[in-house]
C-alpha positions as CSV (number, residue, x, y, z in Angstrom):
1,M,-86.7,-81.1,7.7
2,S,-84.6,-84.2,7.9
3,A,-83.7,-86.1,4.7
4,L,-85.7,-89.3,3.9
5,V,-83.7,-92.4,3.3
6,L,-85.3,-95.5,1.7
7,I,-83.9,-98.9,2.8
8,V,-84.4,-101.6,0.1
9,E,-83.4,-104.7,2.1
10,S,-84.9,-108.1,2.3
11,D,-83.3,-109.3,5.6
12,P,-85.3,-107.9,8.6
13,L,-82.3,-107.9,10.9
14,R,-80.1,-105.9,8.6
15,R,-83.0,-103.6,7.8
16,A,-83.7,-102.9,11.5
17,R,-80.0,-102.2,12.2
18,L,-79.8,-99.7,9.3
19,A,-83.0,-98.1,10.3
20,A,-81.9,-97.7,13.9
21,A,-78.6,-96.1,12.8
22,L,-80.3,-93.7,10.5
23,R,-82.9,-92.6,13.0
24,A,-80.1,-92.0,15.6
25,A,-78.5,-89.7,13.0
26,H,-81.9,-87.9,12.6
27,Y,-82.9,-89.1,9.2
28,G,-86.4,-90.1,8.2
29,V,-86.6,-93.8,7.2
30,A,-88.8,-95.7,4.7
31,H,-88.7,-99.5,4.1
32,H,-89.1,-101.7,1.1
33,D,-88.8,-105.5,1.1
34,L,-87.9,-106.8,-2.4
35,L,-89.1,-110.4,-1.6
36,A,-92.6,-109.3,-0.4
37,G,-93.9,-108.3,-3.8
38,H,-95.3,-110.1,-6.8
39,P,-92.8,-112.7,-8.2
40,H,-92.8,-111.1,-11.7
41,R,-92.7,-107.5,-10.3
42,P,-90.6,-107.9,-7.1
43,G,-91.8,-105.1,-4.9
44,G,-92.6,-102.7,-7.7
45,P,-95.7,-101.1,-6.2
46,A,-94.1,-100.6,-2.8
47,L,-91.3,-98.6,-4.4
48,H,-93.9,-96.1,-5.6
49,D,-95.5,-96.0,-2.2
50,A,-92.2,-95.0,-0.6
51,G,-92.7,-91.3,-1.6
52,R,-89.8,-89.3,-2.8
53,P,-86.7,-90.4,-0.9
54,D,-83.7,-88.2,-0.8
55,L,-81.4,-91.2,-0.9
56,A,-81.7,-95.0,-1.2
57,L,-79.7,-97.8,0.4
58,L,-80.2,-100.9,-1.7
59,D,-78.9,-104.3,-0.7
60,L,-77.8,-106.5,-3.7
61,G,-78.4,-109.8,-2.0
62,A,-81.6,-110.4,-4.1
63,E,-79.3,-109.9,-7.2
64,Q,-81.6,-109.6,-10.3
65,A,-84.6,-108.3,-8.2
66,A,-82.3,-105.7,-6.6
67,L,-80.9,-104.6,-9.9
68,D,-84.4,-104.2,-11.3
69,A,-85.4,-102.1,-8.3
70,L,-82.3,-100.0,-8.8
71,R,-83.2,-99.4,-12.5
72,A,-86.7,-98.5,-11.4
73,L,-85.4,-95.9,-8.9
74,K,-83.1,-94.3,-11.4
75,A,-85.9,-94.1,-14.0
76,R,-87.8,-91.7,-11.8
77,P,-88.0,-88.1,-13.0
78,T,-86.4,-87.1,-9.7
79,A,-84.1,-90.1,-9.2
80,P,-82.5,-90.2,-5.7
81,P,-78.8,-91.1,-5.3
82,V,-78.4,-94.8,-4.5
83,I,-75.8,-96.5,-2.4
84,A,-75.7,-100.2,-3.3
85,L,-74.6,-102.7,-0.6
86,A,-72.9,-105.7,-2.1
87,P,-72.2,-109.1,-0.4
88,P,-68.5,-109.8,0.1
89,L,-66.4,-111.2,-2.8
90,R,-69.0,-110.3,-5.4
91,P,-67.2,-107.9,-7.9
92,D,-69.7,-108.9,-10.6
93,L,-72.6,-107.5,-8.5
94,R,-70.6,-104.3,-7.8
95,L,-70.0,-103.7,-11.5
96,A,-73.7,-104.5,-12.4
97,A,-74.9,-102.0,-9.8
98,L,-72.6,-99.2,-11.2
99,R,-73.8,-100.0,-14.7
100,A,-77.4,-99.8,-13.5
101,G,-76.9,-96.3,-12.2
102,A,-75.8,-96.5,-8.5
103,E,-73.7,-93.6,-7.3
104,E,-71.7,-95.7,-4.9
105,V,-71.2,-99.4,-4.2
106,A,-70.0,-100.5,-0.7
107,E,-69.6,-103.8,1.0
108,R,-72.6,-104.9,3.0
109,V,-72.7,-103.0,6.2
110,E,-71.7,-104.5,9.5
111,E,-71.8,-102.8,12.9
112,A,-68.2,-101.5,12.7
113,S,-68.7,-99.9,9.3
114,L,-71.9,-98.0,10.1
115,P,-70.0,-94.7,10.7
116,L,-68.4,-94.9,7.2
117,L,-71.8,-95.5,5.6
118,L,-73.2,-92.5,7.4
119,A,-70.4,-90.4,6.1
120,R,-71.1,-91.5,2.6
121,I,-74.8,-90.7,3.0
122,R,-73.9,-87.2,4.2
123,S,-71.5,-86.6,1.3
124,L,-74.2,-87.7,-1.3
125,L,-76.9,-85.6,0.4
126,R,-74.6,-82.5,0.4
127,A,-73.9,-83.0,-3.3
128,R,-77.7,-83.3,-4.0
129,L,-78.4,-80.2,-2.0
130,A,-75.7,-78.2,-3.8
131,Q,-77.2,-79.3,-7.2
132,A,-80.7,-78.2,-6.1
133,E,-79.4,-74.8,-4.9
134,L,-77.7,-74.4,-8.3
135,H,-81.0,-74.8,-10.1
136,L,-82.8,-72.4,-7.7
137,A,-80.1,-69.8,-8.3
138,A,-80.7,-69.6,-12.0
139,P,-84.4,-70.6,-12.6
140,G,-85.3,-71.3,-16.2
141,L,-81.7,-71.4,-17.5
142,A,-81.2,-75.2,-17.0
143,E,-80.9,-77.3,-20.2
144,A,-82.3,-80.8,-20.5
145,P,-79.7,-83.4,-19.6
146,A,-78.0,-85.0,-22.5
147,P,-78.5,-88.8,-22.9
148,F,-75.7,-90.9,-21.6
149,A,-73.1,-92.0,-24.2
150,P,-69.6,-93.4,-23.7
151,R,-66.9,-90.8,-24.1
152,P,-64.8,-91.2,-27.3
153,L,-61.7,-90.5,-25.3
154,P,-60.7,-91.7,-21.9
155,A,-61.4,-89.4,-19.0
156,R,-58.5,-87.7,-17.2
157,V,-58.1,-89.5,-13.8
158,A,-55.8,-88.4,-11.0
159,L,-54.6,-91.0,-8.5
160,L,-53.5,-89.5,-5.2
161,A,-51.0,-91.6,-3.3
162,P,-47.8,-91.0,-1.3
163,G,-45.7,-92.8,-4.0
164,P,-45.7,-95.4,-6.7
165,G,-45.5,-98.3,-4.2
166,A,-48.5,-97.0,-2.1
167,P,-51.8,-98.9,-2.0
168,G,-54.0,-97.7,-4.9
169,A,-51.1,-96.6,-7.1
170,G,-51.2,-99.9,-8.9
171,F,-54.4,-98.9,-10.7
172,A,-52.4,-96.4,-12.8
173,P,-51.3,-98.9,-15.5
174,H,-55.0,-100.0,-15.9
175,L,-56.4,-96.5,-16.4
176,P,-55.4,-94.9,-19.7
177,G,-54.3,-91.3,-19.2
178,A,-54.1,-91.6,-15.4
179,T,-51.7,-89.4,-13.6
180,L,-50.2,-90.2,-10.2
181,L,-50.1,-87.2,-8.0
182,P,-47.9,-87.6,-4.8
183,V,-49.6,-86.5,-1.6
184,P,-48.2,-86.2,1.9
185,P,-48.5,-89.4,3.9
186,A,-49.6,-87.5,7.0
187,A,-53.4,-87.8,7.6
188,P,-54.2,-84.1,8.3
189,A,-52.4,-83.0,5.1
190,A,-54.2,-85.6,3.0
191,L,-57.6,-84.7,4.5
192,G,-56.9,-81.1,3.8
193,L,-56.2,-81.8,0.2
194,L,-59.4,-83.9,0.0
195,A,-61.4,-81.0,1.5
196,H,-59.9,-78.6,-1.1
197,L,-60.8,-80.9,-4.0
198,R,-64.4,-81.4,-2.7
199,S,-65.0,-77.7,-2.1
200,P,-67.2,-76.0,-4.7
201,P,-65.4,-73.6,-7.1
202,T,-65.5,-69.9,-6.1
203,C,-66.0,-67.1,-8.5
204,P,-63.3,-64.4,-8.4
205,A,-64.4,-61.0,-7.1
206,P,-65.0,-58.4,-9.8
207,P,-62.2,-55.8,-10.1
208,S,-63.0,-52.6,-8.3
209,S,-63.3,-49.5,-10.3
210,P,-60.7,-46.8,-9.5
211,S,-62.0,-44.0,-7.3
212,P,-62.2,-40.6,-9.0
213,P,-59.6,-38.1,-8.1
214,P,-60.6,-35.6,-5.5
215,R,-62.1,-32.4,-6.8
216,P,-60.0,-29.3,-6.2
217,S,-61.4,-27.1,-3.6
218,R,-62.5,-23.6,-4.8
219,P,-61.1,-20.7,-2.9
220,R,-63.7,-19.0,-0.8
221,P,-64.3,-15.3,-1.7
222,T,-63.0,-12.8,0.8
223,S,-65.1,-9.9,1.8
224,T,-63.7,-6.4,1.6
225,S,-64.6,-3.7,4.1
């Protein structure tokens, strides 16, 4: 069965363009218009009527109403991953969406950037499916998730770039404990490294036990005439 993607978008033209691209990629589509609900509860009931989406695309154009809808989605017992779509030149909205629980924040989608958005959707759905398979592989052994709290120490961050002067390498001074790892500038080599980092860890095969030594053959008795 195809995954269900919820589009939380107030502009009908953008909503229709996203829905057409998702249906062409064989996804199920549900809609929610933030501006169609009660002014004090912007679209709240419609969010519950959308079923249980596997992923949500949420446009941040409605600002506070969009952030409230994002928090409502992430408060569900089975919260879907959310890709927030921010208007251009609004880093404040991007930061607010990440703080509210969005897995990814991208710039508002235009026609040329639809393939990149579809690739992000596939990546998040693969991660969600792998997490679900992990719980099915060991039923009853999962612990309750710990509440979120800031880490007392900075996380270890690796920046992959061809060299210190490459785009993206300038973030290193602003990230405590970051390490710059040089990668080949050629696209196939860099994509191969990315695939290796994104691949799930594999368990080593158990050592095989040594085979027992062959049993000596017993001489067959000879008959005497």
